C-alpha positions, 0 to 999 in steps of 0.5 A: 500500500502506498501513501503519497504526499505529492506528485513531485519532489518538494521539501514538505512532501519528502518531510511528510513521507519520512515522518509518516513512515516513522509514525507507522513504524512506531504504531507497530501494526500487526501484519505490516512486514516492511516500510520504506519511503520514496521521494514523496511517498511512504510504502507499506508491505503487509501480509495479505493472509492476515488482516489485509487491506480492509483493516489497514486502510482505515488505520492509515486514514485515521493516522493521516487525519491526525496532523499536517504531515508536511509540517511534522518534525523529522524522525529522530536518530538522523545523522549528519555526514561531512564527506570529503569531495574532489570537485572537477579535475580529471576525477570529476570532469563535468563540473564546468559543464554543469556549472555553465548549465546553471549559469555559474563559474566553476568556482561558484558552482563548487561554493554552491554545492559544497555549502549546501546541507542536503537531505537523503530524500530516498535510497534507490536505483542501486544498493544503498544509493542516496538521492539528496536535495533539494539544491538551490533553484539555480541547480534545476538543470536537466539531465544530459541527452546522452549517457556517460558510459560509466562513472565510478563508485563514489561519484557525485552527480547533479541534475534537477536540483538533486545530487546522487552519490553512486554506490556502484560503477554505472552509466548515468545521464547526470553530470559528474561534478565531484568524486568521493572515496565514500563506500555506500554499500557494505554487504559484509556489514550488519547495516549494508546501507550506510546512509538512510532516508532523512540523514543529511550530508555536506560535500566538503572540498578537498584536494585530489592528493588528500582524497587519495590518502583516504582511499583505504578508509571505507568512510573516505574520511567522512565524519558523522554526528547525530542530529540533535 
């Protein structure tokens, strides 16, 4: 069952989805086996051999009516990551192209992206891969018309006021503007997805040689603090 709070990404719709999912989890309804969120929706997987949809639907309706979820507090336990990032150079060759699309110089683009504190709005496309936003309106730039054949693990890409940090090596239609050494997917761990929806991140500029020294660290030099 899907509960949607909008037809496009916005901060209030994403906030509502995150807060509502957390409320469902706290309720601990029998028969609900899994919950997750997309950009603007909360998803519930339930046991169809249990109480089923006819029981779940009125519970969801009652919970929805309790408050304005777009103004709800975000869930507790969120974390803030500061992730070292190389902008531009041969490691992230599309910075200047993305900056031009946004009407900025490369230096202005680095300042704008690196100063932004963005939220993990959802995990998708690949294991543990976060979409982060929203960026300032100047970054409402389109995806490319053609695919870049491949970007590496840890690539930071931009389009439509969002960032994506890649957990796998893959083709992409988004512009590669930064490179990190942060390993998002750790199947050997008890918690294989490092970032979670609702977490926040800032991509701090570092020199290529500094990032190279962090390559052996799965966190890529990132720091993490609980948001109070």
